[in-house]
C-alpha positions in Angstrom: -17.0 -3.7 -10.2 -16.8 -3.4 -6.5 -19.1 -1.2 -5.0 -19.8 0.2 -1.3 -23.7 1.4 -0.5 -25.1 3.4 2.7 -28.2 1.9 3.2 -29.9 5.5 4.7 -32.8 4.3 5.9 -30.4 1.7 8.4 -28.0 4.1 9.1 -28.0 5.8 12.3 -25.4 8.3 12.4 -22.9 7.1 14.5 -19.8 7.9 13.0 -18.2 4.7 13.8 -17.8 3.7 10.0 -15.5 7.0 9.8 -13.0 6.0 12.5 -13.0 2.4 10.7 -12.2 4.1 6.9 -8.6 4.2 6.4 -8.7 6.3 3.0 -11.1 9.3 5.7 -13.8 8.4 2.6 -16.9 8.9 5.0 -18.7 11.6 6.5 -22.1 12.5 8.0 -24.3 14.5 5.9 -27.1 17.4 6.9 -29.0 14.6 7.9 -26.7 12.8 10.1 -26.0 9.8 7.4 -22.8 8.9 6.2 -22.1 9.4 2.6 -19.0 7.7 0.9 -16.6 10.2 -1.1 -14.2 9.7 -4.1 -11.5 8.8 -2.1 -13.1 5.4 -1.1 -10.9 2.6 -2.7 -13.4 -0.1 -2.0 -11.8 -1.9 0.8 -14.5 -2.7 2.5 -13.0 -2.0 6.1 -16.1 -0.2 7.1 -18.9 -2.8 6.1 -18.3 -5.4 9.4 -18.0 -2.2 11.7 -21.3 -0.7 11.5 -23.6 -1.4 14.2 -26.7 -1.4 12.4 -25.5 -3.2 9.1 -26.3 0.1 7.1 -23.0 -0.4 4.9 -23.1 -3.1 1.6 -20.3 -4.2 -0.4 -22.0 -5.4 -3.9 -19.6 -6.7 -7.0 -17.4 -10.1 -7.7 -16.3 -9.8 -3.9 -20.1 -10.5 -2.2 -21.5 -12.6 -5.6 -21.5 -16.1 -5.0 -18.3 -17.9 -6.3 -19.5 -21.5 -5.1 -19.9 -22.7 -9.0 -16.3 -22.6 -9.2 -14.4 -26.0 -9.5 -11.4 -25.2 -6.7 -10.8 -29.2 -5.4 -6.9 -28.2 -7.1 -7.1 -25.8 -3.5 -8.4 -28.6 -1.1 -4.3 -29.0 0.2 -3.3 -25.8 0.3 -2.5 -24.4 4.0 -1.2 -20.9 4.5 -0.9 -17.5 3.1 2.2 -16.3 2.4 4.2 -12.8 3.0 7.6 -12.6 1.4 9.7 -10.3 3.9 11.3 -7.5 2.5 14.6 -5.9 4.0 15.9 -3.2 3.8 19.2 -1.9 5.6 19.2 -4.7 8.0 15.3 -4.1 9.1 12.2 -5.5 7.9 10.5 -3.2 5.4 7.1 -1.5 6.7 5.5 -2.7 3.9 6.0 -6.4 5.2 4.1 -5.3 7.9 1.6 -3.6 6.2 1.1 -7.2 4.1 1.4 -9.2 7.9 -1.7 -7.4 8.8 -4.1 -7.7 6.1 -3.3 -11.0 5.5 -3.7 -11.8 9.3 -7.5 -9.9 8.8 -7.3 -12.7 5.7 -7.8 -15.6 7.4 -9.3 -14.9 10.5 -12.0 -17.0 11.4 -10.9 -19.5 8.6 -8.6 -22.5 8.6 -5.9 -21.0 7.2 -2.7 -19.2 8.7 -0.3 -16.6 8.1 3.3 -17.4 7.1 6.0 -14.9 6.4 9.1 -16.3 4.2 12.1 -15.1 5.2 15.6 -15.2 2.8 18.7 -13.6 4.7 22.3 -14.0 5.8 21.4 -14.3 9.4 18.3 -14.7 10.8 18.5 -13.1 14.2 15.6 -11.5 15.7 13.8 -11.1 12.4 11.3 -14.2 13.4 10.4 -12.8 16.5 9.1 -9.4 14.6 7.7 -11.1 11.9 5.8 -13.1 14.6 5.0 -10.2 17.0 3.3 -8.4 13.3 0.7 -11.0 12.4 2.7 -14.4 11.6 1.8 -17.8 12.5 4.9 -19.3 11.4 8.2 -18.4 9.8 10.3 -20.4 7.1 13.7 -19.0 7.3 16.4 -19.5 4.5 19.7 -18.6 5.4 22.5 -18.1 2.9 25.5 -16.0 2.4 24.1 -14.8 -1.3 20.8 -13.4 0.3 23.1 -10.5 2.2 21.4 -8.5 -0.7 18.3 -8.9 -2.7 19.2 -10.9 -6.3 16.3 -12.3 -8.3 17.4 -15.6 -9.6 18.7 -17.3 -6.0 15.3 -15.9 -4.4 13.4 -17.4 -7.1 14.9 -20.5 -6.8 14.8 -20.9 -3.0 11.0 -19.5 -3.1 10.1 -22.1 -5.7 11.1 -25.3 -4.0 9.5 -23.8 -0.8 6.1 -23.5 -2.6 6.4 -27.1 -4.1 7.0 -28.1 -1.1 4.6 -26.4 1.4 2.0 -25.7 -1.1 0.4 -21.9 -0.2 -2.8 -21.0 -1.0 -1.6 -17.6 -1.9 1.4 -15.3 -1.8 1.7 -12.0 -1.4 4.8 -9.5 -2.5 4.7 -5.9 -1.9 4.6 -3.5 -5.2 8.5 -2.4 -4.5 11.3 -3.0 -7.1 12.1 -6.2 -5.1 8.4 -7.6 -5.0 7.7 -6.2 -8.8 10.9 -7.8 -9.9 10.8 -11.0 -8.0 6.8 -12.3 -8.7 6.7 -12.1 -12.1 9.8 -14.3 -12.7 8.5 -16.7 -9.8 4.5 -16.6 -11.2 5.9 -17.6 -14.8 7.9 -20.4 -13.2 4.9 -22.0 -11.4 2.3 -21.4 -14.7 0.2 -19.4 -12.4 -1.5 -15.9 -12.3 -0.6 -12.8 -10.9 -2.2 -9.3 -10.0 0.0 -6.5 -10.0 -0.6 -3.0 -7.9 -3.7 -4.5 -5.5 -5.2 -2.3 -3.2 -7.7 -4.7 -1.7 -8.1 -8.2 -1.2 -10.3 -10.6 -0.2 -10.3 -14.2 0.8 -13.6 -16.4 0.1 -14.7 -19.4 2.2 -13.8 -21.5 -0.8 -10.4 -20.4 -0.8 -10.6 -17.9 -3.9 -8.2 -14.7 -3.0 -10.4 -11.7 -4.9 -7.7 -9.1 -5.8 -8.8 -5.8 -6.4 -6.6 -3.2 -8.2 -7.4 0.3 -9.8 -7.6 0.3 -14.0 -8.1 2.7 -16.8 -6.4 5.6 -14.8 -7.9 4.6 -11.6 -11.3 5.4 -13.0 -12.4 2.2 -12.2 -11.6 -1.0 -9.8 -11.2 -4.4 -11.2 -11.4 -7.4 -9.1 -9.5 -9.9 -10.5 -9.7 -13.8 -9.9 -7.2 -16.9 -10.4 -9.5 -19.9 -9.7 -7.6 -22.6 -12.0 -4.2 -22.3 -11.1 -2.0 -22.1 -8.1 -0.9 -20.7 -5.7 -2.4 -17.6 -6.2 -0.3 -14.0 -6.3 -0.5 -10.8 -5.7 2.0 -7.6 -5.5 0.1 -5.2 -3.0 0.9 -1.1 -2.9 2.6 0.1 0.1 0.9 2.5 2.1 -2.4 0.9 1.6 -2.7 -1.6 4.2 -2.8 -1.2 7.7 -0.1 -3.3 10.1 -1.1 -4.1 13.0 -0.1 -3.0 16.5 3.2 -5.3 17.3 2.4 -7.9 20.0 5.4 -9.1 21.6 3.3 -12.1 23.0 2.0 -13.8 20.1 3.3 -17.2 19.9 4.9 -18.5 16.4 6.4 -21.4 14.7 10.1 -21.0 13.1 10.7 -23.6 10.5 14.4 -23.7 9.1 14.7 -24.6 5.7 18.0 -25.5 3.8 18.5 -25.2 0.1 22.0 -25.8 -1.8 21.6 -23.2 -4.4 24.7 -23.3 -6.7 26.5 -19.6 -6.4 28.4 -20.3 -9.9 24.9 -20.4 -11.7 23.7 -16.5 -10.4 23.9 -14.6 -13.4 24.5 -11.3 -11.8 26.5 -10.4 -9.2 26.2 -7.3 -6.5 30.0 -5.3 -5.9 28.5 -3.3 -3.8 25.5 -0.8 -2.3 25.6 2.5 -2.2 22.8 4.4 -0.7 21.3 7.3 -2.7 22.3 10.8 -1.1 19.1 13.2 -1.7 16.4 15.0 -0.3 13.8 13.6 1.7 12.0 10.7 0.3 8.2 11.1 0.1 7.9 7.4 1.0 8.3 7.9 4.7 8.6 11.3 5.0 6.0 12.5 8.2 5.3 16.2 6.1 5.1 16.3 2.2 4.4 19.4 0.2 3.3 18.3 -3.1 3.4 20.6 -6.5 0.3 20.2 -9.1 -0.7 21.7 -12.7 -1.2 24.7 -11.0 2.5 24.9 -10.1 4.3 22.9 -13.0 6.4 26.1 -13.6 10.2 26.5 -12.5 9.4 29.2 -10.6 6.2 27.5 -9.1 8.2 24.1 -8.6 10.9 26.3 -6.6 8.5 28.1 -4.6 7.3 24.3 -3.4 10.3 23.0 -3.0 11.4 25.6 -0.5 7.7 25.4 1.2 8.8 22.0 1.7 12.5 22.8 3.4 11.0 25.0 5.8 8.6 22.5 7.0 11.0 20.2 7.1 9.4 17.6 4.3 9.5 16.4 1.4 8.7 17.5 -2.4 5.9 15.1 -4.0 4.3 16.3 -7.4 1.3 14.8 -9.2 1.8 13.2 -12.5 1.3 16.6 -14.8 4.6 18.2 -13.2 6.8 14.9 -13.8 5.1 14.9 -17.5 6.3 18.6 -18.2 9.7 17.6 -17.4 10.3 19.7 -14.2 11.4 17.0 -12.1 11.9 12.7 -12.2 9.6 10.0 -11.4 10.6 9.7 -7.6 8.4 12.0 -6.7 5.4 11.5 -8.0 2.3 10.9 -6.2 -1.3 9.0 -7.4 -2.2 6.2 -9.2 0.5 6.0 -11.3 3.1 7.1 -8.7 3.3 6.3 -5.2 0.8 6.0 -2.2 1.8 7.9 0.8 0.4 8.4 4.1 2.0 11.2 6.2 0.6 13.0 9.0 0.7 16.2 6.8 0.3 16.5 3.5 0.1 20.2 1.7 -1.0 20.3 -1.4 0.0 23.4 -4.1 -2.3 23.6 -7.1 -3.3 20.6 -7.4 -6.8 20.3 -8.1 -7.9 17.1 -6.9 -8.4 14.3 -9.8 -9.2 10.7 -8.5 -6.2 9.4 -10.2 -3.9 11.6 -7.7 -6.3 11.2 -4.8 -5.6 7.6 -4.5 -2.2 8.0 -3.9 -2.5 10.1 -0.7 -5.7 10.2 0.8 -5.0 8.4 3.9 -2.9 11.4 5.0 -3.8 12.5 8.7 -3.9 15.8 7.8 -4.4 17.7 4.3 -4.3 21.2 3.5 -5.1 22.4 0.1 -3.8 25.7 -1.6 -5.2 26.6 -4.8 -6.8 29.6 -6.9 -9.9 27.6 -8.0 -12.4 27.4 -5.1 -14.5 24.8 -6.5 -11.3 22.5 -6.9 -12.5 19.1 -5.6 -9.5 18.8 -3.5 -11.1 20.9 -1.2 -13.9 18.5 -0.4 -11.4 16.5 1.3 -9.1 19.0 2.7 -8.9 19.7 6.2 -7.9 22.9 5.8 -8.8 24.7 2.1 -6.9 28.0 1.2 -8.4 29.6 -2.1 -5.4 31.9 -3.4 -2.9 32.4 -5.6 0.1 30.6 -4.8 2.8 32.3 -6.4 1.6 35.1 -3.9 0.6 33.3 -0.8 3.5 30.5 -0.7 6.2 33.2 0.0 4.2 34.8 2.7 3.9 31.3 4.6 7.4 30.8 3.9 8.3 33.7 5.7 5.8 33.4 8.2 7.3 29.6 8.8 10.6 31.2 9.0 9.9 33.4 11.9 8.0 30.8 13.7 11.2 28.7 13.9 13.0 31.5 14.7 11.2 31.9 18.0 11.0 28.6 19.1 
């Protein structure tokens, strides 16, 4: 299991690690020394930023792996990112993976390649290069107008055998979770799912870390004996690069004959679901926990979300109670989000929930228990009965909106 340790005798209290932490998990204590909180996902982004080398990472990511025979990786070149398109645009999760892959290969002989399957290439390659790709493999075919497992798998399988990537990264979305295992099975290689941290060693081994046992520990997974190394990565965990339109990259066109008659499924039409705001990309999310796990409580939280112009989220216990569908669930077994404002209502702050929302920019917590763990990471904590407080907050917000 990975671990991040603060060497207190070396810490100078500069606070640089606080700015570097993507999970807002680091604070300075009364002695002006950095301490790491429960929201830490062991990503290690703070380690290279510390000017006094007071932060150390231990575990599989720091152990000597030179004993492994990795001769089969000698000819492998790139880390690939499988591009995901949504409504004619490159999905944000792809940009996150490109940013992470760019950080992984920094200082190595490897490069980052985006794999783009689409009906028409358009400006996609330039956007991918600006986001961190050193090269873009494009495969155009009318069959790629919409995602379908079989043709995607066949095309990528041929490309893998031609170009021999070191590793392939997918977003842990519906597309990635469907495509990655099919491709891994065809290549007879391993696959790590729902990773929250990646680390590339000098010998080409990709250390893939994911939460295990309900988020109570982190498992570092190696795939040293088969090729390529493959992982799906949770959206909203990795940080994208700032787009750089001046970046130069290479676009490589590939043409494969794919038998349309061999495809077992056919998408007749795609109809987008018309519903309330989604927690995936909402800037404001208001979430209900066990303390609001009643029809009345959920209705109050839902109304609060609407008056703030946000999306409704919930903890697992609310879903388990049968009050709302899984698509609203946030946390280890739900979705990972990073809104500008996250308001919790009756959520105690168990680590399984924290890992799904710890990267929110501002956190406001409402709970009756003054000792609830959620208050340790909240920017604003309100100890109150939510059934009494939320109606007042709704009224106040509605009055404020009238005055604007």
